[in-house]
All heavy atoms as an XYZ file, in Angstrom:
839
protein
N       0.853     -1.186      0.000
C       0.000      0.000      0.000
C       0.887      1.234      0.000
O       1.890      1.299      0.691
C      -0.913      0.009      1.229
C      -1.663      1.307      1.395
S      -3.032      1.372      2.548
C      -2.290      1.155      4.098
N       0.460      2.174     -0.784
C       1.138      3.467     -0.779
C       0.867      4.150      0.563
O       0.202      3.614      1.435
C       0.582      4.331     -1.916
C       0.887      3.799     -3.280
C       1.769      4.713     -4.077
O       2.126      5.792     -3.602
O       2.112      4.322     -5.192
N       1.327      5.345      0.680
C       1.119      6.086      1.921
C      -0.348      6.454      2.107
O      -1.080      6.623      1.147
C       1.957      7.363      1.886
C       3.441      7.095      1.959
C       4.288      8.286      1.626
C       4.018      9.500      2.441
N       5.001     10.561      2.270
N      -0.738      6.595      3.357
C      -2.076      7.067      3.674
C      -2.031      8.510      4.177
O      -2.998      9.024      4.702
C      -2.760      6.152      4.689
C      -2.015      6.073      6.006
O      -0.840      6.419      6.095
N      -2.695      5.612      7.027
N      -0.865      9.158      4.025
C      -0.724     10.562      4.441
C       0.286     11.255      3.530
O       1.118     10.613      2.889
C      -0.280     10.666      5.898
C       1.114     10.157      6.150
C       2.205     11.003      6.047
C       1.332      8.831      6.470
C       3.493     10.532      6.275
C       2.607      8.351      6.698
C       3.695      9.204      6.600
N       0.193     12.591      3.505
C       1.093     13.404      2.706
C       1.466     14.639      3.486
O       0.611     15.306      4.059
C       0.422     13.818      1.389
C       0.057     12.620      0.587
C       0.827     12.000     -0.350
C      -1.152     11.859      0.689
N       0.165     10.901     -0.834
C      -1.037     10.782     -0.210
C      -2.298     11.959      1.459
C      -2.040      9.837     -0.374
C      -3.291     11.014      1.307
C      -3.165      9.966      0.388
N       2.762     14.938      3.501
C       3.254     16.159      4.135
C       3.081     17.279      3.122
O       3.487     17.155      1.963
C       4.722     15.993      4.523
C       5.235     17.090      5.424
C       6.714     16.927      5.709
C       6.949     15.856      6.732
N       8.360     15.851      7.193
N       2.485     18.368      3.549
C       2.201     19.492      2.659
C       3.273     20.573      2.836
O       4.034     20.547      3.800
C       0.822     20.074      2.967
C      -0.286     19.037      3.106
S      -0.607     18.100      1.633
C      -1.672     19.232      0.821
N       3.287     21.515      1.934
C       4.227     22.631      1.997
C       3.620     23.780      2.792
O       2.441     24.081      2.657
C       4.571     23.116      0.591
C       5.287     22.082     -0.247
C       6.656     21.746      0.303
O       7.371     22.624      0.766
N       7.007     20.474      0.271
N       4.461     24.411      3.615
C       4.017     25.552      4.403
C       5.263     26.278      4.902
O       6.355     25.718      4.913
C       3.163     25.093      5.581
C       2.421     26.222      6.266
O       2.256     27.292      5.651
O       2.005     26.046      7.420
N       5.087     27.497      5.340
C       6.218     28.289      5.815
C       6.190     28.481      7.328
O       6.865     29.340      7.851
C       6.228     29.653      5.108
C       6.386     29.517      3.622
C       5.309     29.711      2.781
C       7.602     29.158      3.080
C       5.448     29.573      1.414
C       7.750     29.018      1.712
C       6.675     29.224      0.866
N       5.451     27.666      8.028
C       5.355     27.782      9.479
C       6.654     27.306     10.132
O       7.266     26.327      9.701
C       4.183     26.946      9.995
O       4.177     26.948     11.398
N       7.043     27.987     11.191
C       8.254     27.609     11.914
C       8.017     26.475     12.910
O       8.942     25.751     13.256
C       8.813     28.822     12.665
C       9.302     29.976     11.789
C       9.698     31.152     12.657
C      10.450     29.541     10.917
N       6.783     26.338     13.375
C       6.526     25.408     14.471
C       5.640     24.222     14.105
O       5.647     23.223     14.803
C       5.886     26.157     15.647
C       6.724     27.312     16.112
C       6.330     28.610     15.844
C       7.909     27.098     16.790
C       7.098     29.681     16.272
C       8.689     28.161     17.207
C       8.285     29.460     16.954
N       4.854     24.335     13.059
C       3.911     23.273     12.704
C       4.055     22.865     11.242
O       4.411     23.687     10.400
C       2.481     23.723     12.967
C       2.250     24.025     14.440
C       0.785     24.166     14.752
N       0.587     24.522     16.137
C       0.546     23.654     17.137
N       0.686     22.379     16.899
N       0.366     24.059     18.374
N       3.736     21.598     10.986
C       3.833     21.044      9.636
C       2.432     20.614      9.202
O       1.750     19.899      9.938
C       4.786     19.823      9.617
C       4.846     19.206      8.240
C       6.166     20.223     10.098
N       1.998     21.044      8.007
C       0.675     20.630      7.532
C       0.718     19.231      6.908
O       1.695     18.857      6.252
C       0.327     21.682      6.489
C       1.636     22.193      6.017
C       2.610     22.039      7.143
N      -0.338     18.482      7.141
C      -0.487     17.134      6.603
C      -1.893     16.958      6.057
O      -2.827     17.651      6.471
C      -0.304     16.085      7.703
C       1.111     15.744      8.032
C       1.816     16.452      8.988
C       1.755     14.677      7.397
C       3.121     16.122      9.305
C       3.055     14.341      7.708
C       3.735     15.066      8.660
O       5.024     14.731      8.969
N      -2.021     15.969      5.182
C      -3.323     15.456      4.746
C      -3.237     13.947      4.910
O      -2.203     13.347      4.614
C      -3.596     15.827      3.298
N      -4.303     13.340      5.423
C      -4.314     11.888      5.573
C      -5.716     11.348      5.336
O      -6.700     12.078      5.437
C      -3.772     11.455      6.939
C      -4.616     11.860      8.124
C      -5.595     11.013      8.625
C      -4.422     13.080      8.760
C      -6.360     11.381      9.718
C      -5.180     13.450      9.844
C      -6.150     12.597     10.325
O      -6.913     12.963     11.403
N      -5.781     10.057      5.017
C      -7.057      9.393      4.736
C      -7.529      8.713      6.011
O      -6.783      7.948      6.632
C      -6.908      8.348      3.606
C      -8.254      7.710      3.299
C      -6.314      8.982      2.359
N      -8.763      8.997      6.407
C      -9.344      8.412      7.609
C     -10.765      7.952      7.301
O     -11.330      8.294      6.269
C      -9.356      9.449      8.732
C      -9.475      8.845     10.127
O      -9.689      7.617     10.235
O      -9.346      9.596     11.108
N     -11.311      7.195      8.196
C     -12.708      6.777      8.105
C     -13.566      7.923      8.629
O     -13.099      8.753      9.424
C     -12.921      5.516      8.951
C     -14.259      4.903      8.747
N     -15.317      5.175      9.571
C     -14.705      4.030      7.815
C     -16.373      4.498      9.148
N     -16.024      3.797      8.087
N     -14.825      7.964      8.230
C     -15.709      9.047      8.691
C     -15.918      9.026     10.203
O     -16.319     10.022     10.784
C     -17.052      8.975      7.979
C     -16.975      9.448      6.553
C     -18.335      9.434      5.867
O     -19.270      8.777      6.302
N     -18.435     10.163      4.785
N     -15.619      7.898     10.852
C     -15.730      7.842     12.315
C     -14.428      8.276     12.990
O     -14.308      8.199     14.206
C     -16.116      6.432     12.760
O     -15.121      5.501     12.372
N     -13.461      8.749     12.216
C     -12.204      9.320     12.705
C     -11.438      8.367     13.620
O     -11.181      8.649     14.791
C     -12.453     10.670     13.384
C     -13.138     11.644     12.486
C     -14.463     12.007     12.709
C     -12.490     12.176     11.389
C     -15.113     12.895     11.863
C     -13.138     13.063     10.536
C     -14.442     13.431     10.774
N     -11.038      7.240     13.064
C     -10.295      6.230     13.811
C      -8.897      6.703     14.209
O      -8.340      6.219     15.191
C     -10.195      4.943     12.988
C     -11.520      4.255     12.657
C     -11.283      3.040     11.777
C     -12.258      3.862     13.923
N      -8.331      7.635     13.480
C      -6.981      8.121     13.798
C      -6.954      8.926     15.092
O      -5.934      8.954     15.783
C      -6.444      8.970     12.652
N      -8.056      9.552     15.456
C      -8.078     10.409     16.635
C      -7.626      9.677     17.899
O      -6.866     10.215     18.710
C      -9.472     10.999     16.862
C      -9.838     12.029     15.804
O      -9.015     12.283     14.894
O     -10.951     12.568     15.867
N      -8.082      8.446     18.072
C      -7.698      7.698     19.280
C      -6.199      7.380     19.267
O      -5.563      7.352     20.322
C      -8.517      6.415     19.403
O      -8.268      5.544     18.313
N      -5.640      7.172     18.094
C      -4.202      6.922     18.002
C      -3.407      8.170     18.373
O      -2.372      8.079     19.033
C      -3.833      6.463     16.581
C      -4.479      5.157     16.119
C      -4.173      4.913     14.649
C      -4.020      3.994     16.968
N      -3.902      9.329     17.978
C      -3.234     10.586     18.342
C      -3.318     10.808     19.853
O      -2.343     11.230     20.476
C      -3.855     11.774     17.607
C      -3.803     11.673     16.108
C      -4.811     12.221     15.329
C      -2.764     11.019     15.458
C      -4.772     12.138     13.948
C      -2.721     10.927     14.066
C      -3.729     11.495     13.312
N      -4.459     10.506     20.436
C      -4.617     10.681     21.879
C      -3.707      9.739     22.658
O      -3.110     10.140     23.662
C      -6.074     10.487     22.289
C      -6.957     11.647     21.890
S      -8.627     11.532     22.553
C      -9.360     10.400     21.400
N      -3.601      8.491     22.215
C      -2.732      7.526     22.884
C      -1.288      8.002     22.911
O      -0.582      7.794     23.890
C      -2.772      6.172     22.171
C      -4.032      5.391     22.377
C      -4.064      4.145     21.481
O      -3.168      3.898     20.688
N      -5.129      3.366     21.628
N      -0.864      8.637     21.844
C       0.523      9.096     21.733
C       0.713     10.537     22.223
O       1.807     11.083     22.136
C       0.985      8.987     20.286
C       1.176      7.564     19.837
C       1.493      7.510     18.357
N       1.895      6.198     17.928
C       1.078      5.163     17.775
N      -0.195      5.299     18.015
N       1.535      3.992     17.378
N      -0.372     11.154     22.671
C      -0.348     12.537     23.172
C       0.200     13.501     22.119
O       1.084     14.313     22.374
C       0.440     12.622     24.468
C      -0.183     11.808     25.562
C       0.593     11.873     26.828
C      -0.162     11.018     27.847
N       0.629     10.563     28.921
N      -0.369     13.376     20.925
C       0.018     14.242     19.813
C      -1.036     15.337     19.676
O      -2.220     15.047     19.530
C       0.097     13.444     18.493
C       1.073     12.281     18.629
C       0.494     14.362     17.350
C       0.991     11.306     17.477
N      -0.600     16.574     19.715
C      -1.527     17.691     19.521
C      -1.693     17.929     18.018
O      -0.719     18.229     17.325
C      -1.004     18.947     20.198
C      -1.953     20.115     20.078
C      -1.371     21.377     20.669
O      -0.176     21.591     20.655
N      -2.243     22.224     21.175
N      -2.906     17.768     17.552
C      -3.212     17.939     16.132
C      -4.217     19.082     15.994
O      -5.226     19.107     16.693
C      -3.800     16.642     15.529
C      -4.131     16.833     14.064
C      -2.835     15.482     15.713
N      -3.923     20.001     15.114
C      -4.863     21.081     14.819
C      -5.545     20.721     13.498
O      -4.895     20.679     12.449
C      -4.145     22.438     14.706
C      -3.504     22.780     16.041
C      -5.122     23.525     14.271
C      -2.647     24.022     16.004
N      -6.823     20.449     13.570
C      -7.573     20.040     12.395
C      -8.052     21.279     11.643
O      -8.616     22.191     12.234
C      -8.757     19.156     12.795
C      -8.313     17.883     13.454
C      -8.342     17.751     14.827
C      -7.848     16.823     12.696
C      -7.922     16.583     15.442
C      -7.422     15.652     13.293
C      -7.453     15.530     14.679
N      -7.822     21.281     10.334
C      -8.187     22.421      9.500
C      -9.495     22.186      8.751
O     -10.408     22.987      8.850
C      -7.062     22.747      8.510
C      -5.806     23.251      9.187
C      -6.099     24.544      9.879
C      -4.877     25.154     10.492
N      -5.149     26.415     11.153
N      -9.564     21.110      7.955
C     -10.804     20.811      7.243
C     -10.784     19.370      6.773
O      -9.763     18.696      6.834
C     -11.060     21.778      6.106
C     -10.209     21.610      4.878
C     -10.621     22.621      3.817
C      -9.979     22.309      2.494
N     -10.343     23.243      1.455
N     -11.938     18.920      6.285
C     -12.090     17.561      5.783
C     -12.730     17.617      4.404
O     -13.511     18.514      4.121
C     -13.021     16.748      6.686
C     -12.632     16.721      8.124
C     -13.840     16.513      9.017
O     -14.880     16.026      8.548
O     -13.734     16.865     10.190
N     -12.394     16.620      3.604
C     -13.024     16.458      2.294
C     -13.552     15.039      2.226
O     -12.839     14.097      2.542
C     -12.014     16.672      1.163
C     -11.580     18.089      0.984
S     -10.309     18.284     -0.312
C     -10.943     17.325     -1.648
N     -14.805     14.909      1.821
C     -15.411     13.592      1.689
C     -16.020     13.473      0.306
O     -16.732     14.376     -0.144
C     -16.517     13.383      2.742
O     -15.967     13.616      4.038
C     -17.069     11.990      2.688
N     -15.728     12.363     -0.348
C     -16.332     12.086     -1.643
C     -17.733     11.538     -1.406
O     -17.958     10.750     -0.484
C     -15.486     11.059     -2.407
C     -15.940     10.808     -3.800
C     -14.998      9.835     -4.487
C     -15.488      9.502     -5.869
N     -14.617      8.516     -6.516
N     -18.656     11.953     -2.217
C     -20.039     11.489     -2.095
C     -20.065      9.958     -2.134
O     -19.355      9.342     -2.924
C     -20.856     12.065     -3.244
C     -22.330     11.999     -3.053
C     -23.021     12.643     -4.248
C     -24.293     13.303     -3.814
N     -24.993     13.936     -4.923
N     -20.856      9.359     -1.276
C     -21.022      7.902     -1.196
C     -19.744      7.168     -0.781
O     -19.559      6.014     -1.142
C     -21.537      7.327     -2.520
C     -22.867      7.925     -2.934
O     -23.673      8.238     -2.027
O     -23.106      8.083     -4.133
N     -18.866      7.815     -0.041
C     -17.654      7.170      0.455
C     -17.647      7.210      1.972
O     -18.116      8.172      2.580
C     -16.408      7.877     -0.079
O     -15.251      7.299      0.490
N     -17.092      6.188      2.577
C     -16.999      6.159      4.038
C     -15.670      6.735      4.520
O     -15.396      6.773      5.716
C     -17.172      4.738      4.545
C     -16.167      3.738      4.022
C     -16.490      2.337      4.467
O     -17.284      2.126      5.365
N     -15.867      1.359      3.828
N     -14.843      7.195      3.593
C     -13.540      7.743      3.936
C     -13.498      9.239      3.659
O     -14.251      9.759      2.856
C     -12.439      7.041      3.129
C     -12.403      5.566      3.376
C     -12.895      4.670      2.435
C     -11.910      5.056      4.573
C     -12.879      3.305      2.662
C     -11.895      3.696      4.810
C     -12.378      2.824      3.859
O     -12.374      1.479      4.096
N     -12.574      9.896      4.340
C     -12.398     11.329      4.120
C     -10.911     11.653      4.146
O     -10.100     10.894      4.676
C     -13.148     12.143      5.170
S     -12.636     11.827      6.862
N     -10.577     12.776      3.561
C      -9.216     13.298      3.644
C      -9.251     14.407      4.677
O     -10.054     15.337      4.578
C      -8.736     13.830      2.287
C      -8.760     12.706      1.251
C      -7.335     14.420      2.412
C      -8.440     13.166     -0.148
N      -8.382     14.298      5.674
C      -8.330     15.262      6.762
C      -7.080     16.119      6.586
O      -5.981     15.594      6.392
C      -8.292     14.552      8.132
C      -8.209     15.564      9.263
C      -9.491     13.640      8.303
N      -7.252     17.424      6.662
C      -6.135     18.359      6.598
C      -5.888     18.887      8.002
O      -6.832     19.288      8.702
C      -6.463     19.522      5.655
C      -6.639     19.080      4.231
C      -7.886     18.700      3.757
C      -5.553     19.027      3.380
C      -8.055     18.276      2.453
C      -5.710     18.602      2.066
C      -6.965     18.224      1.597
N      -4.631     18.860      8.413
C      -4.315     19.254      9.787
C      -2.900     19.813      9.852
O      -2.166     19.811      8.864
C      -4.448     18.045     10.713
S      -3.266     16.727     10.354
N      -2.519     20.260     11.054
C      -1.154     20.704     11.332
C      -0.682     20.021     12.611
O      -1.456     19.824     13.542
C      -1.088     22.216     11.498
C      -1.249     22.963     10.197
C      -0.907     24.409     10.355
C      -0.933     25.090      8.991
N      -0.338     26.415      9.059
N       0.610     19.690     12.619
C       1.226     18.979     13.730
C       2.513     19.712     14.121
O       3.229     20.219     13.250
C       1.565     17.525     13.305
C       2.231     16.770     14.422
C       0.326     16.805     12.826
N       2.785     19.741     15.427
C       4.040     20.362     15.871
C       5.225     19.610     15.276
O       5.195     18.386     15.153
C       4.150     20.344     17.395
C       3.155     21.258     18.065
C       3.348     21.266     19.543
N       3.078     19.904     20.064
C       2.839     19.620     21.321
N       2.858     20.573     22.223
N       2.600     18.388     21.691
N       6.264     20.348     14.938
C       7.433     19.733     14.308
C       8.042     18.650     15.189
O       8.507     17.641     14.695
C       8.479     20.791     13.954
C       8.068     21.614     12.757
C       9.171     22.509     12.273
C       8.692     23.216     11.007
N       9.706     24.064     10.418
N       8.001     18.833     16.485
C       8.602     17.833     17.378
C       7.773     16.542     17.449
O       8.241     15.534     17.949
C       8.812     18.413     18.769
C       7.535     18.713     19.502
C       7.827     19.246     20.874
N       6.592     19.400     21.615
C       6.405     20.262     22.560
N       7.390     21.067     22.911
N       5.258     20.330     23.183
N       6.530     16.585     16.956
C       5.651     15.406     16.980
C       5.565     14.684     15.632
O       4.792     13.739     15.491
C       4.231     15.808     17.402
C       4.148     16.177     18.870
O       5.004     15.722     19.652
O       3.212     16.910     19.233
N       6.344     15.103     14.658
C       6.240     14.526     13.313
C       6.429     13.012     13.322
O       5.631     12.278     12.736
C       7.257     15.189     12.347
C       6.812     16.606     12.015
C       7.423     14.383     11.072
C       7.820     17.384     11.191
N       7.454     12.534     13.986
C       7.733     11.093     13.979
C       6.590     10.308     14.633
O       6.142      9.293     14.097
C       9.048     10.809     14.707
C       9.486      9.372     14.590
C      10.845      9.125     15.211
O      11.642     10.076     15.341
O      11.108      7.963     15.567
N       6.107     10.793     15.779
C       4.983     10.116     16.456
C       3.724     10.148     15.597
O       2.979      9.173     15.538
C       4.700     10.761     17.816
C       5.770     10.540     18.841
C       5.359     10.934     20.236
C       4.952     12.366     20.378
N       4.657     12.776     21.763
N       3.485     11.261     14.923
C       2.313     11.411     14.069
C       2.363     10.426     12.906
O       1.389      9.723     12.625
C       2.238     12.856     13.554
C       1.081     13.137     12.654
C      -0.197     13.308     13.162
C       1.266     13.249     11.283
C      -1.272     13.574     12.320
C       0.204     13.518     10.439
C      -1.064     13.687     10.957
N       3.495     10.362     12.238
C       3.628      9.453     11.099
C       3.554      7.992     11.543
O       2.995      7.154     10.835
C       4.912      9.750     10.329
C       4.827     11.083      9.595
C       6.039     11.405      8.735
O       6.970     10.560      8.647
O       6.064     12.489      8.136
N       4.085      7.675     12.724
C       3.960      6.317     13.267
C       2.497      5.967     13.536
O       2.060      4.844     13.281
C       4.770      6.151     14.554
C       6.269      6.110     14.317
O       6.692      5.924     13.154
O       7.020      6.277     15.300
N       1.748      6.930     14.052
C       0.324      6.709     14.322
C      -0.432      6.433     13.019
O      -1.314      5.562     12.977
C      -0.273      7.913     15.040
N      -0.083      7.140     11.963
C      -0.751      6.924     10.684
C      -0.357      5.590     10.060
O      -1.162      4.976      9.357
C      -0.486      8.087      9.735
C      -1.162      9.393     10.163
C      -0.751     10.534      9.243
C      -2.661      9.249     10.208
N       0.834      5.112     10.331
C       1.213      3.762      9.897
C       0.359      2.732     10.637
O      -0.089      1.757     10.051
C       2.705      3.501     10.156
C       3.628      4.174      9.163
C       3.444      3.660      7.748
O       3.289      2.437      7.557
O       3.467      4.487      6.825
N       0.141      2.961     11.923
C      -0.703      2.064     12.707
C      -2.159      2.124     12.260
O      -2.896      1.144     12.360
C      -0.599      2.392     14.193
C      -1.291      1.383     15.075
C      -1.138      1.677     16.551
O      -0.105      2.241     16.952
O      -2.076      1.336     17.306
N      -2.572      3.275     11.749
C      -3.942      3.439     11.266
C      -4.248      2.438     10.154
O      -5.361      1.914     10.081
C      -4.176      4.869     10.771
C      -5.550      5.171     10.194
C      -6.641      4.982     11.246
C      -5.585      6.592      9.640
N      -3.264      2.146      9.315
C      -3.463      1.162      8.243
C      -3.914     -0.179      8.829
O      -4.879     -0.780      8.364
C      -2.175      0.958      7.457
C      -1.693      2.153      6.695
C      -0.358      1.835      6.043
C       0.278      3.025      5.405
N       1.579      2.695      4.784
N      -3.224     -0.626      9.866
C      -3.573     -1.897     10.508
C      -4.918     -1.823     11.214
O      -5.709     -2.765     11.170
C      -2.488     -2.310     11.503
C      -1.167     -2.581     10.838
O      -1.125     -3.026      9.700
N      -0.083     -2.302     11.532
N      -5.183     -0.698     11.860
C      -6.450     -0.534     12.571
C      -7.630     -0.610     11.599
O      -8.652     -1.222     11.906
C      -6.454      0.798     13.327
C      -7.655      1.011     14.202
C      -7.520      2.264     15.048
C      -8.698      2.414     15.978
N      -8.546      3.572     16.871
N      -7.469     -0.004     10.444
C      -8.537     -0.047      9.432
C      -8.840     -1.488      9.036
O     -10.001     -1.885      8.959
C      -8.145      0.745      8.187
C      -8.145      2.227      8.376
S      -9.819      2.879      8.483
C      -9.460      4.618      8.522
N      -7.786     -2.262      8.791
C      -7.978     -3.651      8.387
C      -8.605     -4.465      9.514
O      -9.488     -5.295      9.271
C      -6.647     -4.259      7.948
C      -6.037     -3.620      6.692
C      -4.660     -4.209      6.411
C      -6.952     -3.782      5.494
N      -8.177     -4.227     10.757
C      -8.750     -4.937     11.903
C     -10.226     -4.602     12.106
O     -11.002     -5.439     12.565
C      -7.971     -4.624     13.179
C      -6.588     -5.250     13.279
C      -5.841     -4.685     14.476
C      -6.690     -6.762     13.370
N     -10.613     -3.388     11.747
C     -12.004     -2.953     11.896
C     -12.868     -3.433     10.719
O     -14.059     -3.191     10.694
C     -12.091     -1.431     12.013
C     -11.386     -0.844     13.213
S     -12.162     -1.271     14.775
C     -13.648     -0.336     14.690
N     -12.245     -4.106      9.750
C     -13.003     -4.660      8.631
C     -13.061     -3.795      7.390
O     -13.780     -4.114      6.447
N     -12.315     -2.701      7.372
C     -12.315     -1.809      6.211
C     -11.212     -2.267      5.249
O     -10.174     -1.627      5.107
C     -12.122     -0.357      6.642
C     -13.170      0.089      7.624
C     -12.839      0.426      8.929
C     -14.510      0.134      7.260
C     -13.803      0.820      9.834
C     -15.490      0.521      8.162
C     -15.126      0.858      9.451
O     -16.079      1.245     10.347
N     -11.467     -3.384      4.585
C     -10.457     -4.015      3.739
C     -10.179     -3.241      2.450
O      -9.169     -3.494      1.795
C     -10.879     -5.455      3.391
O     -12.182     -5.421      2.785
C     -10.926     -6.318      4.638
N     -11.051     -2.302      2.094
C     -10.820     -1.502      0.894
C      -9.953     -0.272      1.169
O      -9.612      0.464      0.255
C     -12.143     -1.088      0.253
C     -13.013     -0.246      1.172
O     -12.825     -0.300      2.417
O     -13.891      0.457      0.662
N      -9.562     -0.056      2.423
C      -8.757      1.113      2.791
C      -7.459      1.210      1.976
O      -7.161      2.287      1.445
C      -8.465      1.113      4.293
C      -7.693      2.305      4.786
C      -8.279      3.564      4.834
C      -6.379      2.183      5.216
C      -7.577      4.671      5.292
C      -5.668      3.272      5.676
C      -6.267      4.513      5.710
O      -5.568      5.610      6.170
N      -6.682      0.115      1.827
C      -5.457      0.234      1.027
C      -5.713      0.664     -0.415
O      -4.982      1.504     -0.952
C      -4.853     -1.183      1.072
C      -5.415     -1.786      2.309
C      -6.795     -1.208      2.449
N      -6.748      0.137     -1.031
C      -7.022      0.516     -2.418
C      -7.500      1.966     -2.518
O      -7.175      2.665     -3.476
C      -8.027     -0.438     -3.058
O      -9.257     -0.404     -2.384
N      -8.246      2.432     -1.530
C      -8.683      3.837     -1.510
C      -7.469      4.752     -1.383
O      -7.349      5.749     -2.094
C      -9.697      4.083     -0.366
C      -9.947      5.561     -0.170
C     -10.994      3.348     -0.631
N      -6.539      4.399     -0.486
C      -5.326      5.204     -0.310
C      -4.490      5.210     -1.590
O      -3.949      6.258     -1.972
C      -4.501      4.671      0.857
S      -5.267      4.946      2.460
N      -4.372      4.050     -2.232
C      -3.630      3.979     -3.481
C      -4.247      4.872     -4.546
O      -3.548      5.567     -5.297
C      -3.552      2.543     -3.986
C      -2.631      1.677     -3.141
O      -1.820      2.221     -2.370
O      -2.742      0.442     -3.256
N      -5.570      4.859     -4.624
C      -6.290      5.674     -5.606
C      -6.050      7.163     -5.355
O      -5.785      7.928     -6.280
C      -7.785      5.361     -5.475
C      -8.626      5.722     -6.654
C     -10.065      5.268     -6.450
O     -10.303      4.055     -6.337
O     -10.941      6.148     -6.387
N      -6.107      7.568     -4.089
C      -5.882      8.975     -3.744
C      -4.435      9.344     -4.004
O      -4.147     10.438     -4.513
C      -6.295      9.245     -2.289
C      -7.809      9.082     -2.146
C      -5.854     10.634     -1.841
C      -8.316      9.094     -0.728
N      -3.512      8.449     -3.689
C      -2.077      8.718     -3.915
C      -1.798      8.953     -5.401
O      -0.990      9.825     -5.753
C      -1.239      7.568     -3.383
N      -2.452      8.191     -6.256
C      -2.261      8.388     -7.696
C      -2.723      9.776     -8.122
O      -2.077     10.441     -8.934
C      -3.012      7.318     -8.475
C      -2.363      5.957     -8.409
C      -3.190      4.920     -9.130
C      -2.597      3.538     -8.901
N      -3.473      2.478     -9.422
N      -3.831     10.237     -7.565
C      -4.332     11.571     -7.892
C      -3.380     12.643     -7.359
O      -3.136     13.634     -8.044
C      -5.724     11.774     -7.315
C      -6.805     10.998     -8.031
S      -8.463     11.429     -7.510
C      -8.531     10.688     -5.888
N      -2.852     12.445     -6.167
C      -1.939     13.423     -5.566
C      -0.646     13.508     -6.367
O      -0.123     14.596     -6.582
C      -1.641     13.049     -4.092
C      -0.496     13.877     -3.526
C      -2.886     13.207     -3.232
N      -0.157     12.380     -6.829
C       1.119     12.348     -7.552
C       1.024     12.902     -8.971
O       2.046     13.181     -9.590
C       1.690     10.925     -7.577
C       2.116     10.482     -6.202
O       2.532     11.289     -5.382
N       2.012      9.195     -5.942
N      -0.189     13.052     -9.496
C      -0.341     13.587    -10.854
C      -0.271     15.053    -10.851
O      -0.273     15.971    -10.682
C      -1.650     13.146    -11.468
C      -1.643     11.692    -11.795
C      -2.979     11.241    -12.418
O      -3.938     11.986    -12.445
N      -3.011     10.017    -12.887
C-alpha cells in the first residue's frame, strides 16, 4: 500500500501541515490521543457515497515522527475494523496526488 498521508508545503516555523485518509468515524483520533500528539484540524473532504475522508491538519514539528507512526498504525487498525478496501482507496488517492 502506498502512503495514507502526505506532508504538505508551508512556511510555518513550528507546525507542519499534513493530509491523511481516515474513516468518517475518525479512527486516527484515538491513536493521536494515545501518543499525546496535539493535532490542529483544518478541514475535511469527503467524496459522495464514500466512508472515507481526507483530513487536513497541522502537527508540531517535534511530533512529526509520532504522528507518522500513528498513521502507519492506522493502516492496521482499518484492516482490523473490517475496512479491507482502505489500502485501495489510499492507493487511488495517492495516484491523484502524484499527478
